[in-house]
N, C-alpha and C positions, 0 to 999 in steps of 0.2 A: 631450514632445511630444506626445503622445494625452491628456495630464490632462485634458484637458475629459473624456473618455471615462470616467473614475474608473478606479479599479486596475486592472492590468493581471496577469496568472496565465499563468504558463507550465506546458503540461507535462511530467513526468519523465521521459520515454520520446523514442528517437531517433525511434520508428515514427509515422507521420503515421495517423488514427485518426479513421473520419466522425464518431461521436461520442462521449460523455462518459460512455462506460461502464465500470466497474471490469474486472480482468481475470476474477473468478470469475465473473461473468455474460453476457461475448461469448462469441455462438455457442451459447447456450444455450437452449431451452426452459424445460424444468425444471431452477431455479436449487437446486431444495431440497435433494436428496441432497448436491451437491458442497459447499453451504453447511452442511450437518451432518457431511462429511468434514473441512471446514476449521474446523470448532469443536471437534469431535472432537480434531485436531492440537494446538489452540490448551489446551485441557484437561490432553493428557500433557503438553505442555509448562511449564503451570503446576504438576501435580502431581510434578513433578520438583524434588527440593530443591535441586541442582548447580545449575541450571537459572534458577531463583526467584533464588539467588543472583547468579548473575553476569550476571542481566537485570538485577537489584537491583530485585524485584519487592514489593507489597505485597502483603501473603496475604490483606489484610484488604480491600483493591481489588479485589475482580477483577475489576471492568468496563474500571477503569484499566489496570490489569494484560492484560487480555485484549487492547483496544488497542492497547499497546504491544508484547506479541509479535504481532500481526497484523502491526505497521509491520513489525518485522524480519522478519519472513515474507516480506514482498515483497519484502525487497532481500535478498533468497537464494533469489528464483525462484518462490516460490508464489506462485498464482494468490488476492487478495485482494480485498474487497470498496474498499481503498482504490485511488484514484488520486492519485499523485504532483504536487502544485505548490508552485510555490516563487511569488514576485512581487519578486525581483531577478533583472534580467536580466545581472549579473554573474557570479554561481552557475550561470543556466541553460548559463553555457556550458560548461559539464560537459556536459552533454547535448545540445549539437548533433545535426542532423539528420546522420546518414550512410548513404553507401548500401547498399545490402541489399547481403548477400553473392550 
C-alpha cells in the first residue's frame, strides 16, 4: 500500500512511546551508571560456562556474544540499548496494541 514511502518497520512493543529511545535510556538524565550495570550483567553471563554453552556463544567473539546476550536479556524484561523492530506486519500481529490495565 505505502510502497512508495520505502520500508515499513514496526515497534516490538504494545505500549506507545513518544520517541524511539531504548528502554535503558528512557527517563534518565545520567545513563552511564545504568549502562555500566547492564555491561556488568552481560559480563557475568559471558563468564558463566553453563550460560555460554546454553546460549551457544563464541568465547572468541566477545562483541557478537555480548550483543546476543543483550538481545536475550531484553526478552526477559531487562532494560537494554536495543529497540525491537520487525518488517513483517503478519509477525507484528503478536504485538498488537493492548489496553493498559
